[in-house]
C-alpha positions in Angstrom: -87.0 1.5 -0.7 -87.7 2.2 2.9 -91.0 4.1 2.3 -93.3 1.1 2.0 -91.9 -0.9 5.0 -91.9 2.3 7.0 -95.6 2.9 6.1 -96.5 -0.7 7.1 -94.7 -0.3 10.4 -96.8 2.7 11.3 -100.0 1.0 10.2 -99.2 -1.9 12.4 -98.4 0.4 15.4 -101.7 2.2 15.0 -103.6 -1.0 14.7 -102.1 -2.2 18.0 -104.0 0.6 19.7 -101.2 2.2 21.6 -100.9 1.1 25.2 -98.5 2.3 27.9 -97.4 5.9 27.7 -94.0 7.2 28.8 -92.9 10.8 28.7 -89.4 12.3 28.5 -87.6 15.6 28.4 -84.2 16.1 26.7 -82.0 18.6 28.4 -78.9 20.2 27.1 -77.7 22.8 24.6 -78.4 20.6 21.5 -79.9 17.2 20.9 -76.5 15.5 20.6 -75.5 14.4 24.1 -78.7 15.7 25.6 -79.6 14.1 29.0 -82.9 12.1 28.8 -85.1 12.1 31.9 -88.6 10.8 32.5 -91.7 12.4 33.9 -95.2 11.3 34.6 -98.6 12.8 33.9 -101.9 12.5 35.7 -104.2 9.9 34.2 -106.5 12.2 32.3 -103.6 14.1 30.8 -101.8 10.9 30.0 -104.8 9.6 28.2 -105.0 12.8 26.1 -101.3 12.7 25.2 -101.5 9.1 24.2 -104.5 9.8 22.0 -102.7 12.8 20.4 -99.7 10.6 19.5 -102.0 7.9 17.9 -103.9 10.6 16.1 -100.7 11.9 14.6 -99.6 8.4 13.6 -103.0 7.8 11.9 -102.6 11.1 10.0 -99.2 10.0 8.8 -100.4 6.7 7.5 -102.8 8.6 5.1 -100.0 10.6 3.5 -97.7 9.8 0.6 -94.5 8.3 1.9 -91.2 9.4 0.3 -87.6 8.3 0.9 -85.8 11.3 2.3 -84.1 13.4 -0.4 -82.5 16.8 0.5 -84.0 18.4 -2.6 -87.6 17.7 -1.8 -90.0 20.4 -0.8 -92.8 18.4 0.7 -96.5 19.3 0.6 -99.0 18.7 3.5 -99.9 15.4 1.9 -96.4 13.9 2.1 -94.1 12.5 4.7 -90.4 11.8 4.4 -88.8 8.6 5.8 -85.2 8.0 6.7 -83.5 5.1 8.4 -83.0 6.1 12.0 -79.3 5.0 12.0 -78.6 7.7 9.4 -79.4 10.3 12.1 -76.9 9.3 14.9 -77.9 12.0 17.4 -81.5 11.1 17.3 -80.8 7.4 17.2 -78.8 7.6 20.4 -81.6 9.4 22.2 -84.2 7.1 20.8 -82.3 4.0 22.0 -82.1 5.4 25.5 -85.8 6.1 25.6 -86.7 2.6 24.3 -84.5 0.9 26.9 -87.0 2.0 29.5 -84.7 2.6 32.4 -84.5 6.4 32.3 -84.4 8.1 35.7 -87.0 10.6 36.9 -85.3 14.1 37.3 -87.1 17.4 37.7 -84.3 19.8 37.1 -81.2 20.3 35.0 -80.1 22.2 31.9 -82.6 23.8 29.5 -85.1 21.5 27.7 -84.4 21.1 24.0 -87.0 18.6 23.2 -89.9 16.5 24.5 -90.8 12.9 23.7 -93.8 10.7 24.2 -93.5 6.9 23.7 -96.7 4.9 23.1 -96.9 1.1 22.9 -94.3 -1.6 23.5 -91.6 -3.6 21.7 -91.0 -3.2 18.0 -94.3 -1.4 17.5 -93.6 1.3 20.0 -93.9 4.8 18.5 -91.9 7.8 19.9 -93.2 11.2 19.0 -90.8 14.1 19.3 -91.4 17.8 19.6 -88.2 19.6 18.6 -89.2 23.1 17.8 -91.8 25.7 18.2 -92.8 28.3 20.8 -91.7 27.4 24.3 -91.2 23.7 24.9 -90.0 25.0 28.2 -89.3 28.4 29.6 -87.2 29.6 32.5 -87.7 32.8 34.4 -86.0 35.7 32.6 -87.6 39.1 32.3 -90.9 38.1 33.8 -92.5 35.6 36.2 -94.8 32.7 35.8 -97.5 33.0 38.5 -100.1 30.5 39.7 -102.9 31.2 42.2 -102.7 29.4 45.6 -105.2 30.3 48.3 -106.1 33.5 46.5 -102.4 34.6 46.2 -100.5 34.5 43.0 -97.1 33.0 43.6 -94.1 32.7 41.3 -93.1 29.3 39.9 -89.5 28.4 40.3 -87.5 26.3 37.9 -88.8 25.6 34.4 -92.3 25.1 33.1 -93.1 22.7 30.3 -95.6 23.5 27.6 -97.4 20.7 25.9 -99.0 21.1 22.5 -100.6 18.2 20.5 -98.2 18.5 17.6 -95.0 16.7 16.9 -92.0 17.3 14.6 -90.7 13.7 14.2 -91.8 10.2 14.9 -89.7 7.0 15.2 -90.9 3.4 14.8 -89.2 0.1 13.9 -85.9 1.8 13.0 -87.4 4.6 10.9 -87.8 8.3 11.5 -90.8 10.2 9.9 -90.9 13.9 9.4 -92.6 16.4 7.1 -90.1 19.3 7.0 -87.0 18.8 4.9 -84.9 21.4 6.9 -85.7 19.7 10.2 -83.4 16.8 9.5 -80.5 19.1 8.7 -81.0 21.7 11.4 -82.6 20.4 14.6 -81.5 16.8 14.0 -78.0 17.8 12.8 -78.1 15.1 10.1 -76.7 16.8 7.0 -74.3 14.1 5.8 -76.5 12.8 3.1 -77.2 16.3 1.8 -73.4 17.1 1.8 -72.5 13.9 0.0 -75.2 14.3 -2.6 -74.2 18.0 -3.2 -70.5 17.1 -3.6 -71.2 14.1 -5.9 -73.6 16.1 -8.0 -71.2 19.1 -8.3 -68.4 16.8 -9.5 -70.7 15.0 -12.0 -72.3 18.1 -13.5 -69.0 20.0 -13.9 -67.1 17.1 -15.5 -67.0 19.2 -18.8 -66.9 22.6 -17.1 -63.7 24.4 -16.1 -64.2 26.6 -13.0 -61.4 28.8 -11.6 -61.7 28.3 -7.9 -63.4 24.9 -8.0 -62.0 23.8 -4.7 -63.5 26.9 -3.0 -66.8 26.3 -4.7 -66.9 22.7 -3.6 -66.3 23.7 0.0 -68.9 26.4 -0.1 -71.5 23.9 -1.5 -70.7 21.4 1.2 -71.0 24.0 4.0 -74.0 26.1 2.8 -77.5 24.4 3.3 -79.0 26.5 0.5 -76.3 25.6 -1.9 -76.5 22.0 -1.0 -80.3 22.1 -1.7 -79.6 23.8 -5.0 -77.2 20.9 -6.0 -79.8 18.4 -4.9 -82.3 20.0 -7.3 -79.7 19.7 -10.1 -79.3 16.0 -9.3 -83.1 15.6 -9.7 -83.0 17.5 -13.0 -80.4 15.2 -14.4 -82.3 12.1 -13.1 -85.6 13.1 -14.7 -84.0 14.6 -17.9 -80.8 12.9 -18.8 -80.3 15.2 -21.8 -80.0 18.2 -19.4 -76.3 17.4 -18.7 -75.5 17.9 -22.4 -75.9 21.6 -21.8 -73.3 21.8 -19.0 -70.1 22.5 -20.9 -67.7 25.3 -20.5 -68.4 26.6 -24.1 -72.2 26.7 -23.6 -72.1 28.2 -20.1 -69.6 30.9 -21.1 -71.7 31.8 -24.1 -74.8 32.1 -21.9 -72.9 34.4 -19.4 -71.6 36.6 -22.2 -75.1 36.8 -23.8 -76.8 37.8 -20.6 -74.4 40.0 -18.6 -77.2 41.3 -16.4 -76.9 38.0 -14.4 -73.5 39.2 -13.3 -71.7 35.9 -13.4 -68.0 36.0 -13.2 -65.6 34.9 -16.0 -61.9 34.7 -16.2 -59.2 33.5 -18.6 -57.2 30.3 -18.1 -54.6 29.1 -20.6 -56.0 31.6 -23.1 -59.6 30.4 -22.8 -62.6 31.9 -21.0 -63.9 29.9 -18.1 -66.3 30.4 -15.2 -64.8 32.0 -12.0 -66.1 31.3 -8.5 -66.5 34.4 -6.4 -66.8 33.5 -2.7 -68.3 36.8 -1.6 -71.8 36.5 0.0 -73.5 38.3 -2.9 -72.0 36.2 -5.6 -71.2 32.8 -4.1 -74.6 31.3 -5.3 -74.1 32.3 -8.9 -72.5 29.1 -10.3 -74.9 26.7 -8.5 -77.8 28.8 -9.9 -76.3 28.7 -13.4 -75.9 24.9 -13.2 -79.5 24.7 -12.1 -80.7 26.9 -15.0 -82.4 29.2 -12.5 -83.5 31.7 -15.2 -86.7 32.6 -17.1 -87.6 34.8 -20.0 -91.0 36.4 -20.2 -92.4 36.5 -23.7 -95.1 38.9 -22.4 -92.7 41.6 -21.2 -89.5 40.6 -22.9 -87.7 40.5 -19.6 -85.2 38.1 -18.0 -85.6 36.8 -14.5 -83.9 34.7 -11.9 -86.2 32.0 -10.6 -85.7 29.7 -7.7 -88.0 27.0 -9.1 -90.0 26.4 -12.2 -91.9 23.6 -13.9 -91.0 22.6 -17.5 -93.9 22.7 -20.0 -94.4 19.5 -21.9 -94.6 19.7 -25.6 
């Protein structure tokens, strides 16, 4: 497991007390292929940024460390860890930052991220800000004005906005983050989620006949919400091995016929009723929901519900 070595790497980095600070902006349309340039800060501001990074690192060391799993929905007391080489776009940028020979450039394409590196060598921590309101802004509908000799003058180019919060940290070959969707969206690293979704779909449907299975598989691979649903199915099977016994064509067809209000499609193949995948936007999630048992019955009101998540009661 990467979680414990990753935790220790951060603890060691914090204990080292920081040190030299380097600051970077990443310019381009997306993180992949972004141009990395360096900028400096005045001493007081540099001291504050360095302290902010270390404060963030210290906060991470007090959380529960979990190996990244696409199905996790983390709480504020948890941090996810992934090997940096599993996120190629970020790994390429991170390697360039750590080489230390990045040029100083004031202009260029729009800023997509900011980074602050604290420390040296293997214990160096790089803190990234990848989202949020205005990392940088360019003049569009209005003007940014600053007073000079009593006259407010417009600022040309772009203006960077610093906030003491970071979306991801890297240290010793690991990346740390607290938002599951970050790694699949801003970091464009969805390969693990895609593979898990595909493998889970194949495993849980081994005894289920689905008309349109190839189209379903493609939809699951391409849709982040469907990938997340299959990841939750994978966790269900891992924690409750008997769960998979319910995933047969006979049982699922019987459920669909018993509860028509859920509007799950059936068809007939070779004289037998089977599930049918409907790729339309309003129905494409039906089979993943069925496989995840996303349904509830209220004994209080005698009503049936769809439910995105639930916790099983222990007898």
